[in-house]
C-alpha positions in Angstrom: -6.0 27.0 -8.1 -6.0 28.8 -11.4 -8.9 28.2 -13.7 -8.5 29.3 -17.3 -11.3 31.6 -18.6 -11.9 31.9 -22.3 -12.4 35.7 -22.3 -9.0 36.5 -20.7 -5.8 36.6 -22.8 -3.3 33.9 -21.5 -0.1 35.4 -20.1 3.4 34.1 -20.8 5.5 31.8 -18.7 6.6 33.1 -15.4 3.5 35.2 -14.7 1.6 34.1 -11.6 -1.7 34.1 -13.4 -0.5 32.0 -16.3 0.9 29.1 -14.4 -0.9 26.3 -16.3 -1.1 26.2 -20.1 -4.8 26.6 -21.0 -4.8 24.3 -24.0 -2.7 21.2 -23.8 -2.3 19.2 -27.1 -2.3 15.9 -25.2 -5.2 15.6 -22.8 -3.9 12.3 -21.3 -0.8 14.1 -19.9 -0.5 15.5 -16.4 1.0 19.0 -16.3 3.0 20.3 -13.3 5.1 23.2 -12.5 8.9 23.4 -11.8 10.5 26.4 -10.1 13.1 28.1 -12.3 15.0 29.3 -9.2 15.4 26.2 -7.0 14.1 23.4 -9.3 11.3 22.2 -7.0 8.5 20.3 -8.7 4.9 21.0 -7.6 1.3 20.4 -8.7 -1.2 23.2 -9.2 0.6 25.9 -7.2 1.0 29.7 -7.7 4.2 30.0 -5.7 7.0 27.6 -5.0 6.6 26.0 -1.6 10.4 26.1 -1.0 11.6 29.5 -2.1 8.2 31.3 -2.6 9.2 32.2 -6.2 6.6 32.9 -8.8 8.9 32.1 -11.8 7.4 28.7 -12.6 7.6 26.7 -15.9 5.0 24.1 -17.0 6.3 20.6 -17.7 4.7 17.4 -18.7 4.8 14.4 -16.4 5.5 10.9 -17.7 2.6 9.6 -15.6 4.2 7.0 -13.3 4.4 7.2 -9.6 4.2 5.5 -6.2 1.4 5.4 -3.7 2.6 7.1 -0.5 -0.6 7.0 1.4 -4.1 5.6 0.7 -7.3 5.6 2.7 -10.8 4.3 2.2 -13.6 7.0 2.3 -17.2 6.2 2.8 -18.8 9.7 2.9 -20.6 11.5 0.0 -20.4 8.4 -2.2 -22.8 5.5 -2.7 -19.9 3.1 -2.2 -16.4 3.0 -0.7 -13.7 4.8 -2.6 -10.0 5.4 -2.0 -8.2 8.7 -1.7 -4.5 8.3 -2.3 -1.4 10.6 -2.2 0.8 9.6 -5.2 4.4 10.7 -5.4 5.2 11.1 -9.1 8.5 10.2 -10.7 9.3 13.9 -11.2 9.2 14.5 -7.4 5.8 16.2 -6.8 2.9 14.7 -4.8 -0.7 14.7 -6.1 -4.0 13.6 -4.6 -6.0 11.2 -6.7 -7.9 8.0 -6.9 -6.4 4.6 -7.7 -8.7 2.2 -9.7 -9.2 -1.2 -8.1 -10.6 -2.6 -4.8 -10.0 0.1 -2.1 -8.7 -2.5 0.3 -6.1 -3.7 -2.2 -4.2 -0.4 -2.5 -1.1 -0.1 -0.3 1.7 2.3 0.3 4.5 1.5 -2.1 2.3 0.3 -5.0 3.4 1.5 -8.4 0.8 3.3 -10.5 0.3 4.9 -13.9 -1.9 7.8 -14.8 -5.1 6.6 -16.5 -7.0 8.4 -19.3 -10.0 8.5 -17.1 -10.7 11.5 -14.8 -12.8 11.6 -11.6 -16.1 13.1 -13.0 -17.2 14.6 -9.7 -14.0 15.8 -8.1 -11.8 16.3 -11.2 -8.9 14.5 -9.6 -6.5 12.4 -11.6 -7.2 8.7 -11.7 -4.4 6.1 -11.6 -4.2 2.4 -12.3 -2.0 -0.2 -10.5 1.0 -1.4 -12.4 1.6 -4.4 -10.0 -0.7 -7.3 -9.2 -3.4 -5.9 -6.9 -4.0 -9.2 -5.1 -0.4 -9.9 -4.0 -1.3 -9.8 -0.3 -3.9 -12.5 -0.7 -1.4 -15.2 -1.7 
């Protein structure tokens, strides 16, 4: 994963080292890459996973997606937390955390990107768009 350093001059689009824009005007937005050759969307990659191209452009996600997989993790945390794979509306998949009771998050739930960010892992945090207690009725 590319980390921006303040003492290095940012390169233009299409360069492998300048994949992500270092300064985004809107901090609540999620940035992802799209391959200029095949159009594949991906999150935090240096090369396209389909055609191995390095000509990537940075785009802004609208922030909505669907939970594809969610699991409850008990290690390295004082309490249970969930780890979810979220397929965004633009077509890329991102690992993140969904706010709410870990047992109440299911595959197929619709989520939206939250302004919060996981302080320890730096992963995106999502919130449920649907009623989280629908299975209890």
